[in-house]
C-alpha positions in Angstrom: 55.4 29.2 -18.0 53.9 32.3 -16.4 56.0 34.7 -14.2 54.8 37.4 -11.9 56.9 40.6 -12.2 56.2 42.8 -9.2 57.8 46.3 -9.1 57.8 48.5 -6.1 57.9 52.3 -6.8 60.4 54.5 -5.1 59.1 57.5 -3.1 57.7 60.4 -5.2 57.8 58.3 -8.4 54.6 59.7 -10.0 56.3 62.2 -12.4 58.9 59.7 -13.5 56.1 57.1 -13.9 54.0 59.4 -16.1 57.0 60.2 -18.3 57.9 56.5 -18.8 54.4 55.2 -19.1 53.9 55.3 -22.9 57.0 53.2 -23.5 56.1 50.9 -20.6 52.6 50.3 -22.0 54.0 49.7 -25.5 56.1 46.8 -24.2 53.1 45.3 -22.3 50.9 45.7 -25.4 53.6 43.7 -27.3 53.3 40.8 -24.8 49.5 41.0 -25.2 49.8 40.9 -29.0 51.9 37.8 -28.8 49.3 36.2 -26.5 51.7 36.0 -23.6 50.0 38.5 -21.2 47.8 37.2 -18.4 47.2 40.5 -16.6 49.0 43.8 -15.8 48.2 46.9 -13.8 49.4 49.3 -11.1 48.8 49.3 -7.3 47.3 52.6 -6.4 49.0 54.2 -3.3 45.6 54.8 -1.7 42.3 52.8 -1.8 41.0 54.5 -5.0 40.6 53.8 -8.7 42.1 57.2 -9.4 44.7 57.9 -6.7 45.5 61.4 -8.1 48.7 63.0 -6.7 49.1 60.0 -4.2 50.3 58.0 -7.3 51.1 54.3 -7.2 53.0 52.0 -5.0 54.0 49.6 -7.7 52.8 47.3 -10.5 52.1 43.7 -11.3 52.6 42.0 -14.6 51.9 38.3 -15.1 53.1 37.1 -18.5 54.5 34.0 -20.2 58.2 33.7 -20.7 60.5 30.8 -21.8 62.4 30.9 -18.5 62.9 32.8 -15.2 66.0 34.3 -16.7 64.1 35.6 -19.7 61.4 37.1 -17.4 64.1 38.8 -15.3 65.8 40.2 -18.4 62.5 41.6 -19.7 61.8 43.2 -16.3 65.3 44.7 -16.2 64.7 46.4 -19.6 61.4 47.9 -18.6 61.2 51.7 -18.8 60.1 51.8 -15.2 63.2 49.9 -14.2 65.6 51.9 -16.4 64.2 55.3 -15.3 64.2 54.5 -11.6 60.5 54.4 -11.1 60.9 51.0 -9.4 63.0 50.9 -6.3 62.8 47.1 -6.3 61.7 44.3 -8.7 60.7 40.7 -7.8 60.2 38.1 -10.5 58.7 34.7 -9.5 57.2 31.8 -11.3 53.4 31.9 -11.3 51.0 29.0 -11.6 47.5 30.0 -12.8 44.9 27.9 -11.0 41.6 29.9 -11.2 39.7 30.9 -13.2 
């Protein structure tokens, strides 16, 4: 089943986000390589493709896991979680309807 992992950044997270980004992307690319990634990306803090120093307010990852517990465990081990980029994480089942 798919699960939506929604992380909300803490205030002033941009520097920590940039430092943890390579490891974070590597884990997402692993999901992609396994054919389990539906989509992933950040939420710009302002209405812009490149928010510059405004940074990001969080991220969304939708990927396939065997269970909700497995999805939560994966999210707990994410570099953005471990390094304190995320102030909060929500993991919910996701049912793809369209397209």
